C-alpha positions as CSV (number, residue, x, y, z in Angstrom):
1,X,295.4,118.8,108.5
2,X,296.9,117.6,111.7
3,X,300.4,118.3,110.4
4,X,299.4,121.8,109.4
5,X,298.0,122.5,112.9
6,X,301.1,121.1,114.5
7,X,303.3,123.4,112.3
8,X,301.2,126.4,113.3
9,X,301.6,125.5,117.0
10,X,305.3,125.0,116.8
11,X,305.7,128.3,115.0
12,X,303.7,130.1,117.7
13,X,305.8,128.5,120.4
14,X,309.0,129.4,118.6
15,X,307.9,133.0,118.2
16,X,306.9,133.2,121.8
17,X,310.2,131.8,123.0
18,X,312.2,134.2,120.7
19,X,310.2,137.2,122.0
20,X,310.8,136.2,125.6
21,X,314.4,135.6,124.9
22,X,314.8,139.0,123.2
23,X,313.2,140.7,126.3
24,X,315.5,138.9,128.7
25,X,318.5,139.7,126.5
26,X,317.5,143.4,126.6
27,X,317.0,143.3,130.4
28,X,320.4,141.6,130.9
29,X,322.1,144.6,129.4
30,X,320.7,147.0,131.9
31,X,323.4,148.3,134.3
32,X,322.7,147.2,137.8
33,X,326.0,147.0,139.6
34,X,326.0,147.0,143.4
35,X,328.3,146.4,146.3
36,X,327.7,143.4,148.6
37,X,329.4,143.4,152.0
38,X,329.4,140.1,153.8
39,X,329.3,141.6,157.3
40,X,328.4,138.1,158.6
41,X,331.9,136.9,157.5
42,X,333.6,140.0,158.8
43,X,332.0,139.7,162.3
44,X,332.6,135.9,162.4
45,X,336.4,136.5,161.8
46,X,336.7,139.3,164.3
47,X,338.0,139.5,167.9
48,X,337.5,141.9,170.7
49,X,340.7,143.8,169.5
50,X,339.0,144.4,166.2
51,X,335.9,146.0,167.7
52,X,337.0,149.7,167.5
53,X,337.7,149.3,163.8
54,X,334.5,147.4,163.1
55,X,332.4,150.1,164.9
56,X,334.1,152.8,162.8
57,X,333.7,151.0,159.5
58,X,330.2,149.5,160.1
59,X,328.4,151.9,162.5
60,X,325.1,150.6,161.1
61,X,325.5,147.4,163.1
62,X,326.7,148.9,166.4
63,X,324.0,151.1,167.9
64,X,325.5,153.5,170.4
65,X,323.1,152.5,173.2
66,X,324.8,149.2,173.5
67,X,328.1,148.8,175.5
68,X,331.1,147.2,173.9
69,X,330.8,144.3,176.3
70,X,327.7,143.2,174.4
71,X,329.6,142.8,171.2
72,X,332.6,141.2,172.9
73,X,330.3,138.7,174.5
74,X,328.6,137.9,171.2
75,X,331.9,137.3,169.5
76,X,332.5,134.3,171.8
77,X,328.9,133.3,172.4
78,X,328.2,129.6,171.6
79,X,325.0,130.3,169.7
80,X,326.6,133.1,167.6
81,X,329.5,130.9,166.8
82,X,327.1,128.1,165.7
83,X,325.2,130.6,163.5
84,X,328.4,131.8,161.9
85,X,329.5,128.3,161.1
86,X,326.0,127.3,159.7
87,X,325.8,130.5,157.5
88,X,329.3,129.9,156.1
89,X,328.4,126.3,155.3
90,X,325.2,127.3,153.4
91,X,326.6,130.5,151.9
92,X,330.4,129.9,151.5
93,X,330.5,132.2,148.5
94,X,328.4,135.2,147.6
95,X,328.8,134.8,143.8
96,X,325.5,133.0,143.2
97,X,323.6,135.4,145.4
98,X,325.2,138.4,143.7
99,X,324.1,137.0,140.3
100,X,320.6,136.4,141.4
101,X,320.2,139.8,143.0
102,X,321.7,141.6,140.0
103,X,319.2,139.8,137.7
104,X,316.4,140.9,140.0
105,X,317.6,144.5,140.1
106,X,317.9,144.6,136.3
107,X,314.3,143.5,136.0
108,X,313.1,146.1,138.6
109,X,315.0,148.8,136.7
110,X,313.5,147.7,133.4
111,X,309.9,148.2,134.7
112,X,310.6,151.1,137.1
113,X,313.3,153.4,135.7
114,X,313.7,155.3,139.0
115,X,315.0,152.3,140.8
116,X,318.5,152.6,142.2
117,X,320.5,149.6,143.2
118,X,321.1,149.4,146.9
119,X,324.2,148.7,148.9
120,X,323.7,145.1,150.2
121,X,324.8,143.8,153.6
122,X,324.5,140.2,154.7
123,X,324.5,139.5,158.4
124,X,323.0,137.3,161.1
125,X,320.1,138.1,163.5
126,X,319.7,135.3,166.1
127,X,317.2,133.8,163.5
128,X,314.8,136.8,163.5
129,X,312.5,135.3,160.9
130,X,310.1,138.2,161.1
131,X,312.8,140.5,159.6
132,X,314.6,138.3,157.1
133,X,315.0,141.2,154.6
134,X,315.2,144.8,155.6
135,X,315.1,147.8,153.3
136,X,316.3,151.1,154.7
137,X,316.7,154.0,152.2
138,X,319.5,152.9,149.8
139,X,320.4,149.8,151.9
140,X,319.3,146.2,151.7
141,X,320.1,144.0,154.7
142,X,319.7,140.2,154.4
143,X,319.8,138.0,157.5
144,X,321.4,134.9,156.1
145,X,320.8,132.9,159.3
146,X,317.1,132.8,158.3
147,X,317.8,131.0,155.1
148,X,319.7,127.9,156.3
149,X,317.1,125.3,155.1
150,X,313.6,124.4,156.2
151,X,314.8,121.4,158.3
152,X,317.8,123.1,159.9
153,X,318.2,122.2,163.5
154,X,318.3,125.9,164.5
155,X,314.7,126.1,163.5
156,X,313.4,123.1,165.5
157,X,311.2,125.3,167.7
158,X,309.7,127.3,164.9
159,X,306.4,126.3,163.3
160,X,306.6,124.4,160.0
161,X,304.5,126.8,158.1
162,X,307.2,129.4,158.8
163,X,310.3,127.3,158.3
164,X,309.1,126.1,154.9
165,X,310.2,129.5,153.6
166,X,313.5,129.6,155.5
167,X,315.6,128.2,152.7
168,X,318.1,129.6,150.3
169,X,315.8,129.4,147.3
170,X,313.3,131.8,149.0
171,X,315.9,134.5,149.6
172,X,315.6,136.5,146.3
173,X,311.8,136.0,146.3
174,X,311.7,137.7,149.7
175,X,313.9,140.5,148.4
176,X,311.4,141.0,145.5
177,X,308.5,141.1,148.1
178,X,310.3,143.9,150.0
179,X,310.8,146.0,146.9
180,X,307.3,145.4,145.5
181,X,305.9,147.3,148.5
182,X,307.7,150.4,147.2
183,X,305.5,150.4,144.1
184,X,302.0,149.1,145.1
185,X,299.5,151.7,146.3
186,X,298.1,150.7,149.7
187,X,294.4,150.1,149.2
188,X,292.1,152.7,150.7
189,X,289.3,150.2,150.9
190,X,289.2,147.7,153.8
191,X,287.4,145.0,151.8
192,X,288.6,141.4,151.4
193,X,288.8,142.0,147.7
194,X,291.1,145.0,148.2
195,X,293.5,142.8,150.3
196,X,293.5,140.0,147.7
197,X,294.3,142.4,144.9
198,X,297.1,144.1,146.9
199,X,298.9,140.8,147.3
200,X,297.9,139.8,143.8
201,X,299.8,142.8,142.5
202,X,302.8,141.8,144.7
203,X,302.9,138.3,143.2
204,X,302.4,139.6,139.7
205,X,305.5,141.8,140.1
206,X,307.3,138.6,140.9
207,X,306.0,137.1,137.7
208,X,307.8,139.8,135.7
209,X,310.8,140.3,138.0
210,X,311.6,136.6,138.6
211,X,310.6,135.0,135.3
212,X,312.7,131.8,136.0
213,X,311.3,131.3,139.5
214,X,308.4,128.8,139.9
215,X,305.1,129.9,141.3
216,X,305.5,128.0,144.6
217,X,308.6,130.0,145.6
218,X,306.9,133.3,144.6
219,X,304.1,132.8,147.1
220,X,306.0,130.7,149.6
221,X,304.2,127.4,149.2
222,X,305.6,123.9,149.0
223,X,305.0,122.2,145.6
224,X,302.1,120.1,147.1
225,X,300.5,123.3,148.5
226,X,300.8,124.9,145.1
227,X,299.1,121.9,143.5
228,X,296.3,122.0,146.0
229,X,295.6,125.7,145.4
230,X,295.6,125.2,141.6
231,X,293.4,122.2,141.7
232,X,290.9,123.9,144.1
233,X,290.9,127.4,142.6
234,X,287.3,127.1,141.4
235,X,286.2,125.8,144.8
236,X,288.0,128.6,146.7
237,X,286.4,131.2,144.5
238,X,283.0,129.7,144.9
239,X,283.3,129.7,148.6
240,X,284.3,133.4,148.6
241,X,281.4,134.4,146.3
242,X,278.7,132.3,147.9
243,X,279.8,133.4,151.4
244,X,279.6,137.1,150.2
245,X,283.1,137.7,151.4
246,X,284.5,139.7,148.5
247,X,283.4,143.1,149.9
248,X,283.3,142.1,153.5
249,X,285.4,144.4,155.7
250,X,285.8,142.0,158.7
251,X,289.3,142.0,160.0
252,X,289.0,138.3,160.7
253,X,289.2,137.5,157.0
254,X,292.9,138.4,156.8
255,X,293.7,135.8,159.5
256,X,291.6,133.2,157.7
257,X,292.8,133.7,154.1
258,X,295.5,136.3,153.7
259,X,298.1,136.1,156.4
260,X,300.7,133.3,156.6
261,X,299.2,130.4,158.5
262,X,299.4,126.6,158.7
263,X,296.2,126.4,156.7
264,X,293.3,128.5,155.5
265,X,290.2,128.6,157.6
266,X,287.1,127.6,155.6
267,X,285.7,126.1,158.8
268,X,285.3,122.8,157.0
269,X,286.9,119.4,157.2
270,X,289.2,120.3,154.3
271,X,290.9,123.0,156.2
272,X,293.9,120.9,157.2
273,X,294.5,119.9,153.6
274,X,294.6,123.6,152.5
275,X,297.6,125.9,152.6
276,X,297.4,129.3,154.2
277,X,297.1,132.6,152.1
278,X,294.6,131.3,149.6
279,X,293.2,134.8,149.4
280,X,296.6,136.0,148.0
281,X,296.6,133.1,145.5
282,X,293.1,134.1,144.2
283,X,294.2,137.8,144.1
284,X,297.2,136.7,142.0
285,X,295.0,134.9,139.5
286,X,292.7,138.0,139.2
287,X,295.6,140.3,138.5
288,X,297.0,137.9,136.0
289,X,293.6,137.8,134.3
290,X,293.4,141.6,134.3
291,X,296.8,141.9,132.6
292,X,295.9,139.2,130.0
293,X,292.8,141.1,129.0
294,X,294.0,144.8,129.3
295,X,296.8,146.6,127.6
296,X,298.1,148.7,130.5
297,X,301.5,149.6,131.8
298,X,302.9,148.1,135.1
299,X,302.6,151.6,136.6
300,X,299.0,151.7,135.7
301,X,298.4,148.3,137.2
302,X,300.0,149.3,140.5
303,X,297.7,152.4,140.7
304,X,294.4,150.7,139.6
305,X,291.8,150.4,142.4
306,X,290.8,146.9,143.4
307,X,287.1,147.3,142.3
308,X,288.1,148.6,138.8
309,X,290.7,145.9,138.4
310,X,288.4,143.1,139.4
311,X,285.6,144.3,137.1
312,X,288.0,144.5,134.1
313,X,289.8,141.3,134.8
314,X,286.7,139.2,133.8
315,X,288.2,136.6,136.1
316,X,287.0,133.0,135.8
317,X,288.7,130.4,137.9
318,X,290.3,127.4,136.3
319,X,288.3,124.2,136.7
């Protein structure tokens, strides 16, 4: 009997793996060519004499309101030279990044046929970590100096809860985040539940767009933070329900449980043990539960109101 059950289990696993493999093979055939321009390298190798040519070829990076002297000074600025060197050390070649972005674009195209691959520029930004990835029409701009590594000395004055995501392995996840917002309907409700579901949809898109990426990188947690959230899922949910927070419209709840932060604010002793954004984590589990229990398209998921989605998710936290 045990051998028979084991055989069935192995068969199920093999069928599942084959199905997933077939899907990935199909996605890998989708055309998603794009052009990547390493403007960071171009600028790093330029001199003041090159400035007229650079401005003509890359007007995007040279706003007319700034005098040429600004760019000439930047070309010899000690901080800028240091950033150039650090970026080239971490990203000497663009091949791996091109491969990862192409895979992401293929997955987006598979689920959203109207997606057009962008023209990709990489540059530096004086470590503007609030704008690491910028989408503008058909352009994707990636600030490589915000992905040098969590412990990089350029980030010594930035809070740890921010720098933990400033590493190369987070780059494609951040690009996926930027694109997800093109497809998720902004909730009309102001409830805490609506906010959780919004970010749950964003993270679910990463599940299908980045199938090889681990969950910690999708949400921007460390491995230990991810473990804490998983082990305390039932407790977090109980706190939300018993505190009658699900349909609360207080703006303070976003700061406590949705927005990036050093920790979530349960106002209990365990706060310092918790990661921030546990509301997003719970919303993610609700959306996953909904998709497991309902045969709906991704487009339908994106448009489903939070209340309807939660009701049909039949969500029960893991204990």
